[in-house]
N, C-alpha and C positions, 0 to 999 in steps of 0.2 A: 534437399532438405533445406528450408529457408534459413539463412544465417544473416543476423543483422550485427553489424560492426559498430560498436559505441566507441567512437574515436576521441581518446583523451590523451594528448601527446605533450602536454605543458603542465608543470615545468619537466617532467620526465613521461615517458610513454606509458600509460597505464590502461590503455585500449583493451578491449575484449570483445568475445563474440557471444551473441545470444543465439542459440539454436532451438528451433521450434519444429517438432515433428511428432506425429503420433506414434507411440510405441517407443519413444527415445528412452524412457525411463529405465527400460531393461538394458540399454546399450551403455548407460552413463558409467557403471563400474568398470567396463573394459576400456572405455575411453580414458578414465582417470588412471587406470593401471598402466597405460601406455605412456601418459604424461607425467604421472606422479607416483609410480608404483613403489618406489623405494622410500617413499615419505611416509611419516606417521600421519594418519588421518583420524579426525574426530567427526562423527556423524551426530548431529544435534536434530533431534525429531520429538514429536510428542506421542502421547499413548495412542491416540487414533491412528495417526499416520503409520506408527510402528506395526500396529496391527494389520493395516490395508497393504503397505509397500516396504516398511522398514526392515522387517525380518528377511524378506527375499532380496533386498537391495544389500544388507550385510552379508548375506550368504553369497551374492554374486561378487561383491569385493573380495571376500575370502577365497574364492574360487579362481580369481584371477590374481591371487598372490599379494593382495594388499593387507597392509598392517593397519588395521582399522578398529577404534574403539566406539561403542554406541552411548550417546548420552541422551537420556529421555527425561522430558519434563511433562508435567500434566498439561493437557490441552486448555486453551483458553488465554484470555487476556491477561489473567493473573500471574501468568508466568512470565510476563514481560516486566520483571520486577527485580529489585537490587538483591532480594533473597534468592530467587532462581539463578540470577547471574553469579552470586557468591557460591552456589553450590556447584556450578559448572566449572568456574575458576579451580576449585579444589579438585574436581575431577580431572581436568586437563593437567594440572601441576602434578598430580599423582600419577597420571598416565604418561608422563615423558614429553609433554609438548616441546617442540624446538623451534627456533626462527624458520626453518623451512618446512614446518609442518602445514597441514591443510585443514581448515574447518569447512565442513559440508553442512549446509542448511537444507534439511529434507522436510518440507512442509509448508505451511501457510504464512502469512504475513508476520504473525507472532514469532514463529520459529526464525524466519529470516531477519527479523530486526533483532532478536535477542542473540542468535548465534553470530550475527554480523557484528554486533556491539562485542560480544566475547573475542571475535577474530580481531577487531580493530584496537583492543586494549591488551590482551594477553601478550607479554613479552613485546609490548609496544608495537604490536600489529603482526598477524601471520596472514597468509593468504586465505581467500573465501571463495567457495564455490556455492552458488545457488541453485537449488534444485526445487521449484515451487510446485505445490501440489494443489493449490487453489486458484480460482480466476483471478481473485483480488491481487494475489502475490504474482501471478503469471505476467499480468498486464500492467502492474504498477511496482509494488513494493521490491521486487528482486532486482529491477533495473535502476541504476541511478545512484547507489551508494549511501543512501541514507538509512542508518542503522541506529538502534537506541532502545531505551526501556522507558516505562512510564514512572511516574512519581504520583505521590498521593496529592499532589497539587494540581496535576493535570497529566495528559497523554504525550508521550514523546518528549518530554522535557530535558531527558538526559541522553545525548547521543553523539554522533559523529558522522563524518562523511567517509566511507571506507568502500571503495568499489571493489566488486567482486573480480576475480580472475577469469571467470566463465560463468554462464547461465545456461541451464537445460531445461526446455519447457516441453512436456508431454500433455497435449489437449485431452488424451484419452483418460488421464487421471482424474478429470473432472466427471467423469462418469459415476465415480463412487461420492462425489461430494454431495452432502445433504442439499436439498432444494433450496433452503433459506440461505445457506451460505454460498451458493451458485448466485442467486439474486443479488446478494451482497456483493459480490464480485462485479455484477454487471453496472453497478454504480460507479465504479472506476473508469469501466469503459465509456460510460456515457459521459462522464466528467471529462475526459480526454478529448472526446469528440466536440462536446459543447465548447470547451476551452480553447480548442486549437483548429478543428478542421470540420467546416460545414458539410463537405460531401460525405465525410464519414458518418456524421450525424444523420443525413439523410439515407445512407445505406442502413444504418440501424433501425431507423424508423420503418423503413420498408420490410426488414426482415425480424421485427420484434417478435412475431409470432413463433418463429423458427429458431430463436435463440434458446436451445435446449440443450441440456448436459449431453444427451447422446449425438447430437448433431456436430460430430466432431470435425468434419470438412469446414462447415462454416465457421465453428469457432476457431479452428487453425488460422483462418484468413483474418478474422477480426482480431485475434491475439497478435497476429504478425503487424497488422495496421496499427494497433494500439501501442505496441512496443517500438515500432518504427517513429511514430510520432514523439514518443517520450524520449527515445535515443537522442532526436535531433535537437530537443530542448536542452536535454544534460550536456550535450557536445557543446553548445553555446553558452551555458551558465551552469557548470557543475555545482557551484557552491552557494546557489540560490540566492543571488545578490540583485537579480532583476527578473529576467524573463520566465526563469523556472518557476517563480512564485505563482505564475497563473495555474500550474498544477494543484494549487492548493485551493481551487474552487469548490465550495461546499464544506471545506474543512474548518473555517473559523466557527460557524455555528456547528458543525458536525463534531468537532473535537469537544466543544464544551457541552454538547448533548451527551455525548459518552461518559465523560468524567462525571457529570452531576447525576447521572443514572446509575453511577457504580459500575458501568460497563454492561448494563442489562441490555442496553441496545447495541446491536451489532454495527461494525464500523461502516459498512456499506449503506446500511439503512439510515445511519446518522448523517453520512455524507449525502445521500439521497434528499433527506429532508433538509439538510444545509444547502444544497444546490438550490432547491424549490424555494426556500427562505430567501436566500441571497438574490435570486431572480426577482422575487417581489420587492426587495429592498432596491434593485436596479430600477423597477418600475416607478417606484415610490420618488426615487430621485431624478426621474427622467431620463435615464440613460438606457433604458431598454423598453422596447415595444411590448405592449401586453400580449400581442399575438405571439412573440418568440417566448415570453414566459410561459405561455399555454402550451406550446410545443414542448418545451423541456418537462413540463408536469404531465403531459399526456405521453411522452415516451417512458417516463419513470413509472407511471402507472401501467403502462402496457407491459412492462417487464416485472410487475407485481411488487415494485418498491413504494414505500410510502413519500407522501409530500407533505404532510402536515405534522407539527410537533405533537408529541404525545400529551394529552390533556393534563396529566399531573406531572409537571416539571417544577423542580424545586428552583424557583426564581433567583433566589440569593445564590446557591449553589452553581447555577448555570452562568449568571454574571461574574461570579468570582472565577469560575473556570475560564471564562473568555478573557478576562483581564489577565490571566496568566499564560495565555497561549503564547507559544513560542515565537509567532510571527507579530506579536504586539511590540509597538515603538514607544518612545517617550511620551508621544503625543496620544497614545490610546491604540485600539484596534485599528488596522487597516484591512480593508476587504478585497478579495478578488470578485470583480462583478462582470457580468456579461454585458457587452455593447450590443451584440447580436449573436445569434448561433454560430460558432466558429470563430468568434472574436472576443477577446476578454482583456480587461485592465486590471492591474494590481496596484496596491497602495493607495486605494481609494477610501478616504474618510467617511465615516457614516455616523451622523448623529445618534445618540443613545436612545432617544424616542422613537426613532424609526426602526431600530432593532427591536425594541419593546413591543412596538405594534405589530410587526411583522410575526413575532413569537407569540402573540396573544396574550401578553401581559399587560395587566390593567394600566392606565397612565399613571405617571408618577404624580402624586399629590403636590400641589404647589406649597408655599410656605403657610397660606391661610387655607389649604383645602382640607 
């Protein structure tokens, strides 16, 4: 069973293990019973995952003698909200949460972020276990400790760094994932490869036709590589003060697309469009060769992901969302841009007109235009 250790030992040891193995989901309750069987547990999931895995997961926890409560929220980005969080607070406080309790996030990225923020803030912090069931959450959001909720002004504007105590990844859970959600997760895989590792990107190019939900052996290897790359970045820059920012490739444009569409665009689709747009920005600035931009676009398209912004974007809403992006600084937005496949730079200033041109917005009229 592949195990990746995320080593975080300063100022105190908060290291944890990411386990990756087909069929692991059925074994997690037994493992939790051995390590935390006497502690109060709160399993946060959504109505889709509850139907597929949640009831069986709760039954196995009960059969192992665990004291676990189920907290269900509606599926979708709208559950990553202050209202949903307030309802979860009420449930855990009524349910007897203690400082030694355990919050278990069983689901995709929304559940991981929401349950993670609940875990980070209830009683000033209780332990968190991530059990991600989507490709996006398995390769990205479950590892690294970034948790939070959305605000009407933008995505992920309220949050914290709160590392899990363990992550359990079962690639077989991807078999039940809707095709569009699986493709959405591939965007984060491609992002990690494009930003950090050229050989991994080549591996994805060669295997693009085989990246299917049912190809568990290939997916297990891809997930392991992606998680190992992300873990190496998190170990060197846990709080995203420098290097870790490269993992935001595609997200400056992507998050603004999500927010300005009212989250009608899936996260991975928005990130794919963001990566393609930001690659074109790199070409405009002379940072990235056109051939490298075409490679990125070709891989995105080969996996069924979009590379062009939707035709009907609310320009004002998009630019407003971008101005409120959590990565913005006093001087304005700074972008993560590619130098070449596998090498990226963060904190790059981009003139507003290049952003507008890349997004297909009409040129801004001059004073006399």
